[in-house]
C-alpha positions in Angstrom: 51.4 19.9 80.9 54.7 21.1 79.5 53.5 24.7 78.6 55.9 27.5 77.2 59.5 27.2 78.2 61.0 30.7 79.1 63.8 32.1 77.2 66.9 32.1 79.4 69.4 34.9 79.5 71.8 37.1 81.3 71.9 40.7 82.6 75.2 42.2 81.6 75.2 44.3 84.7 76.0 40.9 86.5 79.3 40.9 85.0 80.2 44.8 85.0 83.9 44.0 85.4 83.9 42.1 81.9 84.0 43.6 78.5 81.3 43.0 75.8 83.2 40.1 74.3 83.7 38.6 77.8 80.0 38.8 78.7 78.9 37.2 75.3 81.8 34.3 75.8 80.1 33.5 79.3 76.7 33.6 78.0 77.5 31.2 75.1 79.5 29.0 77.4 76.6 28.8 79.6 74.2 27.9 76.8 72.0 31.1 77.3 69.6 32.6 74.8 69.8 36.2 75.1 71.4 39.1 77.0 70.0 42.2 78.7 72.5 44.7 77.9 73.0 47.5 80.6 73.2 51.3 80.1 75.7 51.6 83.0 78.9 50.2 81.5 78.5 48.2 78.2 75.9 50.3 76.1 75.8 53.9 77.5 72.7 55.9 76.6 73.1 57.7 73.6 76.4 56.2 72.6 75.2 55.1 69.1 78.5 53.6 67.8 78.6 51.4 71.2 74.8 50.2 70.6 75.5 49.2 67.1 78.8 47.3 67.9 77.1 45.4 70.8 74.1 44.4 68.6 76.6 43.1 65.9 78.7 41.2 68.4 75.5 39.8 70.0 74.1 38.4 66.8 77.6 36.9 65.7 77.7 35.2 68.8 74.3 33.5 68.2 72.6 35.2 70.9 69.3 37.7 70.9 69.2 41.1 72.7 66.5 40.6 75.3 66.3 44.2 76.2 68.1 47.4 77.3 68.5 47.8 81.0 68.4 51.7 81.2 68.5 53.9 84.4 65.8 56.2 83.3 63.7 57.1 86.2 60.3 58.2 85.0 59.3 61.5 86.7 62.7 62.0 88.0 65.4 61.9 85.3 65.4 64.8 82.8 63.0 63.8 80.2 65.1 64.9 77.4 67.6 62.2 78.1 65.1 59.6 77.2 65.9 60.3 73.5 69.3 59.0 74.0 68.1 55.8 75.7 65.5 55.0 72.9 68.1 55.8 70.1 70.4 53.2 71.9 67.7 50.6 72.3 66.7 51.0 68.7 70.3 50.6 67.4 70.8 47.8 69.8 67.9 46.1 68.4 66.2 45.8 71.9 62.5 44.9 71.7 62.2 46.3 75.4 63.5 49.2 77.6 63.8 48.5 81.4 62.9 51.9 83.3 62.3 52.8 86.9 59.2 53.9 88.4 60.5 57.2 90.1 63.1 57.6 92.7 61.2 57.2 96.1 59.1 54.3 97.5 55.2 54.6 97.3 54.9 55.7 100.9 57.6 58.5 100.5 56.1 59.8 97.0 53.8 62.7 97.2 50.7 62.9 94.9 52.4 65.2 92.6 55.3 62.9 92.4 53.2 59.8 91.5 51.5 62.0 88.8 54.8 63.0 87.5 55.9 59.3 87.1 52.6 58.2 85.5 52.6 61.1 82.9 56.1 60.7 82.2 55.9 57.1 81.6 53.0 57.7 79.1 55.2 60.1 77.2 58.1 57.7 77.0 56.0 54.8 76.1 54.3 56.8 73.3 57.8 57.7 71.7 58.9 54.1 72.4 55.8 52.6 70.8 56.5 54.7 67.7 60.0 53.0 67.4 58.5 49.6 68.0 59.8 49.2 71.6 58.0 48.4 74.7 58.8 49.6 78.4 58.9 47.7 81.5 59.5 48.9 85.1 62.2 47.4 87.4 60.4 45.8 90.2 62.3 47.4 93.0 62.1 49.0 96.5 62.5 52.7 96.7 60.4 53.2 93.7 56.6 53.0 93.0 56.9 49.4 92.1 57.9 48.5 95.8 55.5 45.7 95.8 53.2 43.7 93.7 49.8 45.3 94.6 51.5 48.7 94.2 52.8 47.9 90.8 49.5 46.7 89.6 48.0 50.1 90.7 50.7 51.9 89.0 50.2 49.9 85.6 46.5 50.4 85.7 47.0 54.2 86.4 49.5 54.4 83.5 46.9 52.5 81.3 49.3 51.7 78.3 49.3 48.5 76.5 53.2 48.8 76.0 54.2 49.3 79.5 54.7 46.2 81.6 56.8 45.2 84.5 59.5 42.9 85.4 59.5 40.7 88.5 62.2 39.6 91.0 61.9 38.1 94.5 61.6 41.1 97.0 64.1 41.5 99.6 63.6 39.1 102.7 60.4 38.2 101.6 59.4 34.5 102.1 58.7 32.1 99.3 55.1 32.0 99.6 54.7 35.7 100.0 56.9 36.3 96.9 55.0 33.9 94.8 51.7 35.4 95.9 53.0 38.8 94.5 54.2 37.1 91.3 50.5 35.8 90.9 49.2 39.4 91.4 51.1 40.9 88.6 51.9 37.7 86.4 49.6 39.0 83.6 51.7 42.2 83.3 55.1 40.8 83.6 57.5 41.2 80.7 60.5 39.4 82.3 62.1 38.1 85.4 65.4 38.7 87.1 66.7 35.5 88.6 68.9 35.3 91.6 69.1 33.7 95.0 69.5 36.3 98.0 69.0 35.5 101.6 69.2 37.1 104.1 69.3 40.6 102.7 71.6 41.0 99.9 73.7 37.8 100.8 74.2 36.1 97.4 73.9 32.2 97.1 73.6 29.7 94.1 70.3 29.7 92.5 69.9 26.1 93.9 69.6 27.6 97.4 66.3 28.9 96.8 65.2 26.1 94.2 61.7 25.6 95.7 61.1 29.5 95.0 62.3 29.3 91.5 60.7 25.8 90.7 57.3 27.5 91.6 58.2 30.9 89.7 59.0 29.0 86.5 56.2 26.6 86.7 53.8 29.5 86.5 55.8 31.5 83.8 55.2 28.3 81.7 51.5 28.8 81.8 51.9 32.0 79.9 50.8 32.0 76.3 54.0 33.5 75.1 57.6 32.8 76.4 59.0 35.2 79.0 62.6 36.2 79.5 64.2 34.8 82.7 67.7 36.6 83.1 70.3 35.7 85.5 71.4 38.6 87.6 73.8 38.9 90.6 75.5 35.5 90.6 77.6 34.9 93.7 80.8 37.1 93.6 79.8 38.3 90.1 82.0 35.5 89.0 81.6 34.5 85.4 83.0 31.2 86.2 79.9 30.1 88.0 77.6 31.4 85.3 77.4 28.0 83.5 76.5 26.2 86.9 73.8 28.8 87.6 72.3 28.4 84.0 72.3 24.5 84.4 70.2 24.9 87.6 67.9 27.4 85.9 67.5 25.2 82.9 66.8 22.3 85.0 64.3 23.8 87.1 62.5 25.4 83.9 62.3 21.9 82.4 60.6 20.2 85.2 57.2 18.9 84.3 54.3 20.4 86.4 56.9 21.8 88.8 55.7 24.1 91.9 52.1 23.1 91.2 50.2 23.7 94.3 53.3 25.1 96.1 51.7 28.1 97.6 
């Protein structure tokens, strides 16, 4: 069964050294569909003029804005700063804001710290929902989403329909364990960051972990709605390899029945 094809895109943080026009040119050349714009360089939080310019440029390039990659850490960042994040996301036309679940791992976070993350996420989600924007946690070590089971428990504790999670392969986790983790949270996944690291943060072409990504994409195609799969951390942060990485991703996504029974 073919299923629903994911929407393929790019995280602008992949090309921090390239300006907005360069990011868009690389994405178009690679045949991608959308861009997650980061708050670190290209669309700083609260810079309304920048958000409006980038939205117009993205639309002119024939691409969609997938999301706004913020560095807002629920329960840790000054809550007042979320207003600037949300304004930027709305002006950017982003349907989703990526946020972080605190600033420490699950085992290092006190009960009070965990409660602060939950309550601040609910507060931010309410504000975002009023503006028609969803939230999704970065899936990352040194936060409360430092594992699939832990992420699911956090989402259940937050208990908000407009709060979901990203997913990416955890550092140094074998393919089978990474896929088992994805299966745990897949009903709550909003988007996936795609890259090939092994060991540690050593970057390789996506094809190096083709079996992993074949299985991931097969699972994503069973969803009733298309999910965003966003290329991140290409080798050497080189825009010249983006087209190759996009071809690999597109080929793996198009494979019929790929990854079935690969656990």
